[in-house]
Residue frames as qw, qx, qy, qz and C-alpha x, y, z in Angstrom:
[[0.657, 0.371, 0.334, 0.565, -41.41, 79.55, 1.86],
 [0.259, -0.541, -0.051, 0.798, -39.65, 82.90, 1.65],
 [0.440, 0.829, 0.345, 0.001, -41.16, 85.56, -0.63],
 [0.512, -0.168, 0.249, 0.805, -38.72, 87.24, -2.94],
 [0.261, 0.826, 0.180, -0.466, -39.49, 90.73, -4.21],
 [0.633, 0.252, 0.470, 0.562, -38.86, 91.09, -7.91],
 [0.073, -0.424, 0.109, 0.896, -37.98, 94.30, -9.66],
 [0.423, 0.636, 0.641, 0.083, -40.85, 95.44, -11.88],
 [0.264, 0.174, 0.265, 0.911, -40.52, 98.06, -14.58],
 [0.107, 0.517, 0.506, -0.683, -42.69, 100.97, -13.45],
 [0.287, 0.683, 0.561, 0.369, -45.41, 102.48, -15.58],
 [0.113, 0.501, -0.002, 0.858, -45.92, 106.21, -15.78],
 [0.238, -0.338, -0.684, 0.601, -46.52, 107.44, -12.25],
 [0.107, -0.764, -0.441, -0.459, -49.60, 109.51, -11.68],
 [0.328, 0.078, -0.412, 0.847, -48.04, 112.25, -9.56],
 [0.352, -0.349, -0.056, -0.867, -51.36, 114.09, -9.21],
 [0.790, -0.354, -0.425, -0.265, -53.01, 111.03, -7.64],
 [0.666, -0.096, -0.502, 0.544, -50.11, 110.61, -5.21],
 [0.089, 0.199, -0.220, 0.951, -50.30, 114.28, -4.25],
 [0.550, -0.377, -0.234, -0.707, -54.08, 114.08, -3.82],
 [0.800, -0.289, -0.525, 0.038, -53.80, 111.01, -1.60],
 [0.494, -0.028, -0.439, 0.750, -51.22, 112.71, 0.64],
 [0.148, -0.280, 0.044, -0.947, -53.33, 115.90, 0.89],
 [0.688, -0.386, -0.366, -0.493, -56.45, 113.94, 1.84],
 [0.759, -0.223, -0.532, 0.301, -54.55, 111.97, 4.50],
 [0.299, 0.089, -0.331, 0.890, -53.11, 115.16, 6.01],
 [0.378, -0.348, -0.109, -0.851, -56.54, 116.79, 6.15],
 [0.769, -0.341, -0.488, -0.235, -57.96, 113.71, 7.86],
 [0.571, -0.026, -0.587, 0.573, -55.37, 113.85, 10.65],
 [0.053, -0.204, 0.255, -0.943, -56.98, 117.00, 11.99],
 [0.581, -0.330, -0.412, -0.619, -60.35, 115.30, 12.44],
 [0.422, -0.421, 0.597, -0.536, -59.53, 113.46, 15.68],
 [0.109, 0.036, -0.993, -0.007, -60.47, 109.95, 16.84],
 [0.605, -0.007, 0.129, -0.786, -64.10, 108.91, 16.58],
 [0.185, -0.017, -0.969, -0.162, -66.16, 105.76, 16.73],
 [0.638, -0.160, 0.040, -0.753, -69.74, 104.62, 17.22],
 [0.127, -0.075, 0.978, -0.146, -70.86, 101.43, 18.94],
 [0.692, 0.019, -0.207, -0.691, -73.89, 99.64, 17.51],
 [0.062, 0.173, -0.970, 0.162, -74.54, 96.51, 19.51],
 [0.660, -0.259, -0.398, -0.583, -77.84, 94.67, 19.14],
 [0.565, -0.444, 0.529, -0.451, -78.93, 93.06, 22.40],
 [0.770, -0.128, 0.614, -0.118, -77.99, 89.38, 22.79],
 [0.694, 0.639, -0.214, -0.253, -76.57, 89.18, 19.26],
 [0.920, -0.169, 0.219, 0.279, -73.33, 87.42, 20.22],
 [0.605, 0.400, 0.123, 0.677, -71.50, 89.89, 18.00],
 [0.234, -0.713, -0.149, 0.644, -70.08, 93.27, 18.85],
 [0.469, 0.613, 0.410, 0.486, -70.94, 95.48, 15.90],
 [0.287, -0.583, -0.081, 0.756, -69.25, 98.86, 15.78],
 [0.432, 0.884, 0.165, -0.064, -69.72, 101.85, 13.55],
 [0.566, 0.700, -0.202, 0.386, -66.86, 103.68, 11.86],
 [0.711, -0.612, -0.006, 0.346, -63.64, 103.69, 13.92],
 [0.465, 0.762, -0.161, 0.421, -60.97, 106.34, 13.48],
 [0.726, -0.581, -0.031, 0.365, -57.87, 106.16, 15.68],
 [0.458, 0.770, -0.065, 0.440, -55.60, 109.15, 15.11],
 [0.128, 0.738, -0.395, 0.532, -52.39, 109.83, 17.00],
 [0.402, -0.456, 0.624, -0.492, -52.96, 107.59, 20.06],
 [0.470, 0.123, -0.853, -0.189, -52.62, 103.82, 19.78],
 [0.027, 0.049, 0.850, -0.523, -54.02, 103.21, 23.28],
 [0.538, 0.164, 0.096, -0.821, -57.48, 104.22, 21.99],
 [0.529, 0.134, -0.760, -0.351, -57.62, 100.79, 20.32],
 [0.052, -0.007, -0.901, 0.430, -58.33, 99.28, 23.75],
 [0.443, 0.202, 0.334, -0.807, -61.87, 100.69, 23.63],
 [0.717, 0.357, -0.201, -0.564, -62.76, 98.60, 20.56],
 [0.027, -0.382, 0.923, 0.045, -61.17, 95.22, 21.26],
 [0.484, 0.199, 0.797, -0.302, -64.56, 93.47, 21.38],
 [0.539, 0.553, -0.101, -0.627, -65.64, 94.66, 17.92],
 [0.639, 0.039, 0.743, 0.197, -66.24, 91.79, 15.49],
 [0.411, 0.572, 0.540, 0.461, -67.75, 93.80, 12.63],
 [0.092, -0.429, -0.055, 0.897, -67.27, 97.45, 11.68],
 [0.352, 0.711, 0.591, 0.146, -70.25, 98.88, 9.83],
 [0.075, 0.986, -0.080, -0.126, -68.38, 101.73, 8.19],
 [0.662, 0.588, -0.357, 0.297, -64.66, 102.24, 7.73],
 [0.771, -0.544, -0.026, 0.329, -61.56, 101.66, 9.86],
 [0.419, 0.785, -0.181, 0.420, -58.88, 104.32, 9.81],
 [0.724, -0.602, -0.003, 0.337, -55.75, 104.09, 11.99],
 [0.562, 0.665, 0.030, 0.491, -53.23, 106.83, 11.28],
 [0.141, 0.773, -0.238, 0.571, -50.45, 109.16, 12.34],
 [0.786, -0.615, 0.058, -0.017, -49.15, 107.24, 15.32],
 [0.535, 0.691, -0.379, 0.305, -45.50, 108.24, 15.36],
 [0.356, -0.692, 0.522, -0.350, -44.60, 107.66, 19.00],
 [0.425, 0.214, -0.876, 0.077, -42.77, 104.53, 20.04],
 [0.707, -0.345, 0.191, -0.587, -45.15, 102.41, 22.08],
 [0.028, 0.343, -0.936, 0.071, -43.67, 99.22, 23.61],
 [0.492, 0.169, 0.743, -0.420, -47.22, 97.86, 24.10],
 [0.476, 0.376, -0.394, -0.691, -48.00, 97.89, 20.35],
 [0.292, 0.087, -0.933, -0.194, -47.96, 94.07, 20.19],
 [0.025, 0.302, 0.850, -0.432, -50.68, 94.03, 22.85],
 [0.326, 0.481, 0.189, -0.791, -52.85, 96.60, 21.09],
 [0.081, 0.041, -0.784, -0.614, -55.18, 95.83, 18.23],
 [0.691, 0.045, 0.049, -0.720, -58.62, 94.64, 17.25],
 [0.157, -0.276, 0.948, 0.018, -58.26, 90.91, 18.00],
 [0.446, 0.321, 0.800, -0.239, -61.89, 89.97, 17.27],
 [0.413, 0.623, -0.063, -0.661, -62.50, 92.02, 14.13],
 [0.584, 0.091, 0.763, 0.260, -63.38, 89.82, 11.14],
 [0.348, 0.576, 0.592, 0.442, -65.18, 92.19, 8.76],
 [0.043, -0.465, -0.077, 0.881, -65.25, 95.86, 7.71],
 [0.490, 0.645, 0.585, -0.034, -68.12, 96.97, 5.48],
 [0.256, 0.951, -0.057, -0.162, -66.28, 100.07, 4.19],
 [0.653, 0.597, -0.358, 0.299, -62.54, 100.53, 3.71],
 [0.770, -0.545, -0.037, 0.332, -59.43, 100.02, 5.87],
 [0.379, 0.825, -0.192, 0.373, -56.74, 102.72, 5.90],
 [0.792, -0.493, -0.032, 0.359, -53.44, 102.20, 7.78],
 [0.411, 0.801, -0.027, 0.435, -51.32, 105.35, 7.48],
 [0.196, 0.659, -0.444, 0.574, -48.02, 106.29, 9.15],
 [0.840, -0.529, 0.030, -0.119, -48.01, 103.76, 11.97],
 [0.287, 0.821, -0.487, 0.076, -44.32, 104.40, 12.17],
 [0.212, -0.542, 0.788, -0.201, -43.06, 101.79, 14.62],
 [0.872, 0.060, 0.395, -0.284, -45.12, 98.80, 13.51],
 [0.085, -0.427, 0.814, 0.385, -43.25, 96.05, 11.64],
 [0.122, -0.184, -0.920, -0.322, -46.38, 93.99, 10.91],
 [0.518, -0.204, -0.002, -0.831, -50.17, 94.24, 11.12],
 [0.507, -0.044, -0.860, -0.048, -50.33, 90.59, 12.22],
 [0.247, -0.302, -0.744, 0.542, -51.23, 91.55, 15.82],
 [0.178, 0.147, 0.077, -0.970, -53.18, 94.70, 14.95],
 [0.711, 0.198, -0.059, -0.672, -55.80, 92.89, 12.81],
 [0.214, -0.309, 0.925, 0.047, -55.19, 89.17, 13.37],
 [0.406, 0.300, 0.856, -0.110, -58.65, 87.90, 12.33],
 [0.383, 0.592, -0.022, -0.709, -59.66, 90.39, 9.64],
 [0.528, 0.114, 0.806, 0.242, -61.02, 88.30, 6.76],
 [0.308, 0.621, 0.621, 0.366, -63.36, 90.45, 4.66],
 [0.018, -0.404, -0.044, 0.914, -63.39, 94.07, 3.50],
 [0.441, 0.584, 0.680, -0.050, -66.69, 94.69, 1.72],
 [0.270, -0.027, 0.335, 0.902, -65.85, 98.07, 0.20],
 [0.095, 0.755, 0.649, 0.007, -69.37, 99.51, 0.50],
 [0.092, 0.995, -0.027, -0.037, -67.66, 102.89, 0.74],
 [0.844, 0.198, 0.001, 0.498, -64.16, 103.41, -0.67],
 [0.315, -0.786, 0.113, 0.519, -61.19, 105.70, -0.08],
 [0.230, 0.698, -0.415, -0.537, -60.56, 107.16, -3.55],
 [0.777, 0.342, -0.416, -0.327, -61.50, 103.84, -5.14],
 [0.387, 0.324, -0.825, 0.255, -59.51, 101.72, -2.66],
 [0.785, -0.476, -0.301, -0.256, -60.74, 99.26, -0.03],
 [0.811, -0.463, -0.035, 0.356, -57.36, 98.69, 1.60],
 [0.325, 0.855, -0.204, 0.349, -54.74, 101.46, 1.84],
 [0.796, -0.458, -0.016, 0.395, -51.36, 100.80, 3.48],
 [0.409, 0.792, 0.031, 0.453, -49.36, 104.01, 3.12],
 [0.075, 0.787, -0.311, 0.528, -46.28, 105.58, 4.70],
 [0.834, -0.533, 0.110, -0.088, -45.51, 102.92, 7.34],
 [0.301, 0.811, -0.501, 0.026, -41.73, 103.30, 7.28],
 [0.203, -0.467, 0.845, -0.166, -40.71, 100.30, 9.43],
 [0.862, 0.126, 0.270, -0.411, -43.37, 97.88, 8.15],
 [0.106, -0.436, 0.850, 0.277, -41.72, 94.63, 6.99],
 [0.039, -0.209, -0.938, -0.273, -44.81, 92.52, 6.29],
 [0.443, -0.322, -0.214, -0.808, -48.49, 93.29, 5.89],
 [0.029, 0.086, -0.901, 0.424, -49.37, 90.20, 7.94],
 [0.634, 0.062, 0.174, -0.750, -53.13, 90.11, 7.24],
 [0.018, -0.220, 0.964, 0.145, -52.96, 86.32, 7.15],
 [0.313, 0.355, 0.841, -0.263, -56.72, 85.66, 7.50],
 [0.349, 0.510, -0.076, -0.782, -57.77, 88.01, 4.68],
 [0.495, 0.194, 0.830, 0.167, -59.90, 86.10, 2.17],
 [0.296, 0.640, 0.601, 0.377, -61.94, 88.68, 0.23],
 [0.013, -0.399, -0.062, 0.915, -62.04, 92.32, -0.77],
 [0.434, 0.525, 0.731, -0.034, -65.43, 92.51, -2.44],
 [0.355, 0.882, 0.236, 0.200, -65.27, 96.01, -3.97],
 [0.097, -0.962, 0.254, 0.028, -62.42, 98.42, -4.55],
 [0.765, 0.449, -0.367, 0.279, -58.70, 97.92, -4.95],
 [0.754, -0.524, -0.078, 0.389, -55.59, 97.64, -2.78],
 [0.335, 0.851, -0.188, 0.357, -53.05, 100.48, -2.59],
 [0.799, -0.500, 0.009, 0.334, -49.72, 99.76, -0.87],
 [0.507, 0.700, -0.051, 0.501, -47.16, 102.56, -1.20],
 [0.064, 0.753, -0.337, 0.561, -44.30, 104.39, 0.52],
 [0.841, -0.503, 0.170, -0.101, -43.66, 101.60, 3.03],
 [0.310, 0.796, -0.519, -0.038, -39.90, 101.70, 2.56],
 [0.211, -0.432, 0.867, -0.130, -39.01, 98.46, 4.41],
 [0.742, 0.156, 0.498, -0.422, -41.91, 96.37, 3.07],
 [0.080, 0.128, -0.867, -0.475, -41.88, 93.49, 0.64],
 [0.592, 0.045, 0.175, -0.785, -45.63, 93.30, -0.11],
 [0.630, 0.046, 0.770, -0.092, -45.51, 89.74, -1.44],
 [0.273, 0.092, 0.761, 0.581, -46.29, 88.31, -4.85],
 [0.284, 0.038, -0.248, -0.925, -48.67, 90.12, -7.17],
 [0.465, -0.218, -0.780, -0.357, -50.99, 87.11, -7.24],
 [0.225, -0.286, -0.746, 0.557, -51.62, 87.42, -3.48],
 [0.160, 0.361, 0.231, -0.889, -53.44, 90.72, -3.96],
 [0.367, 0.098, -0.569, -0.729, -55.07, 89.77, -7.28],
 [0.322, -0.229, -0.918, -0.033, -56.77, 86.80, -5.60],
 [0.083, -0.397, -0.633, 0.659, -58.37, 89.06, -2.99],
 [0.235, 0.496, 0.075, -0.833, -59.87, 91.66, -5.34],
 [0.692, 0.567, 0.423, -0.144, -62.14, 91.60, -8.37],
 [0.610, 0.108, 0.427, 0.659, -60.41, 91.66, -11.80],
 [0.191, 0.833, 0.376, 0.359, -62.33, 94.86, -12.56],
 [0.308, -0.947, 0.073, 0.050, -60.15, 96.79, -10.07],
 [0.661, 0.536, -0.317, 0.418, -56.50, 97.74, -10.56],
 [0.709, -0.646, -0.107, 0.261, -54.32, 97.32, -7.48],
 [0.297, 0.840, -0.309, 0.332, -51.41, 99.70, -6.93],
 [0.878, -0.439, 0.012, 0.191, -48.57, 97.88, -5.19],
 [0.184, 0.884, -0.418, 0.102, -45.17, 99.47, -4.68],
 [0.964, -0.097, -0.070, 0.236, -42.29, 97.02, -4.70],
 [0.032, -0.921, 0.375, -0.105, -39.02, 98.19, -3.18],
 [0.933, 0.110, -0.283, 0.194, -36.28, 95.59, -3.77],
 [0.612, -0.127, -0.276, 0.730, -33.62, 97.84, -2.22],
 [0.132, -0.803, -0.281, 0.509, -33.60, 101.30, -0.71],
 [0.154, -0.480, 0.382, 0.775, -31.62, 102.55, -3.70],
 [0.097, -0.046, -0.763, -0.638, -34.03, 101.14, -6.29],
 [0.316, 0.335, 0.613, -0.642, -37.60, 102.26, -5.57],
 [0.160, -0.041, -0.695, -0.699, -40.23, 101.19, -8.07],
 [0.503, 0.226, 0.576, -0.604, -43.94, 100.71, -8.29],
 [0.097, -0.026, -0.816, -0.570, -46.27, 98.94, -10.61],
 [0.642, 0.061, 0.171, -0.745, -49.94, 98.58, -11.28],
 [0.475, 0.001, 0.880, -0.017, -51.25, 95.03, -11.35],
 [0.550, 0.487, 0.677, 0.048, -52.64, 93.68, -14.59],
 [0.225, 0.830, -0.133, -0.492, -51.20, 96.50, -16.74]]
């Protein structure tokens, strides 16, 4: 069944929060790519520490066996066209204990192949109150996190993805606790850009 984006009347935009989010993301791009492997012997799982992939998608190949990330996952600022993108990703990852941030992955149209099995984001540590941030992915047409079942703490923030229809509001409300307010930007057409906060 095809999802239709509906035009929602926007509330008052918090320009300071938007500016703060952009500043924090820009500062993070200078930090480089880091990760830690924590693999108990004979556990059957590949547990990784925090993973940060910045500027080079091919670094994902090092972490393809990870099933759980104890920490956060940040993939950002990959602006080069990479024809192998569909082959790159974290195919075994099912859980992240912190947050997931996907920022300016310019040529991706979906995260379906990037995180095909991701089911749970625990939100033990948050990115400015958010567990899942999808921001500034200009060619993204679908989020594609089809196995996602729970976001235990924190909210979802999906903004400035100019080609994306993020799906019905209820999709994101079902994943998060009612005590958190999701920020989902809906863009019915390029000439009519709006955003709304769920449950306002």
